N, C-alpha and C positions, 0 to 999 in steps of 0.2 A: 801756883801749882796745886795748892790744897783746894782752891775753889773748883777746879776741874773735877776733882774727885767727889766733892760734895754734890755737884750738879749731876754727875753720873749716878751716884747712889740715890739721890732724891728722885730722879726720873725713873729709875728702876723700881723704887718703892711705889711710886704713883702709877706705874704701868700695870703692875700686878692686880690691884683692885679694879682698874678700868677693864682689864681683860676678863676678870671674873663677872663684872656687871654685864658686859656684852655677851658673855657666855650664858648668863642666867636669862637674859632677855630673849635669847634664841633669834638673833637678828640674821637676816639673809646675808649670804656671802657677798653679793653684789654691793650692798651698802657698806659692808666692812672694807671692801677694796676702795670704794669711793672715799670713805672717811680716812683711810690710810693715805691715799693719794693727796688729799687736801692737807693733812698734817705734815707729810713729808715735803711736799712742794713748797709749803710756807717756810720751811727751814733752809732751803737751798740758798737763797739769796743772802741771808744774814751770815751763813757759814762761809760762803764764797767771799763776801766782803771782808770778813774778819781775817781770813787767810791772806787775802791780797793786802790788807792794811798791815798785817804783821810783817810780811815780806818787804813791803815798800819802806816801812820805817827802819827795818834792819839795814837795807841797802843805802838808804839816804844817810844814815848815821855814819856809814863807812865812807861815803863820798865826802861828807862834811869834814870828817877827820883828816882825809888826805888833802882836801882843799885848804884847811887851816894850817897844815904842816908846811905849805909853800912849795910843794913839789908839783910843777905843772904837768909833768909827764905821767904821773900816776892818777891824775884826776879822772881821765876818761877810762882808765882801766878799772877803777873802783866802781864806776857807774854800771859797767856791763859784765864784769867778772867777779862779782862779790860772792 
């Protein structure tokens, strides 16, 4: 939980100098949009995979717990309704 906060604060601290440099260079808006699109699109897949992994691990642990308990009627419920 603390690591999330550290990452958010560090990205914020690094973004401000980058914005000031781009403002001082007086770069064209088109190139700023292209740079923004490249940076954002490179983050989509890792974030999507992290969310998917987190949800699949949580569901798998619930299914494993009910399977280990020996209740055959609850195994299929844990897989789909967790």
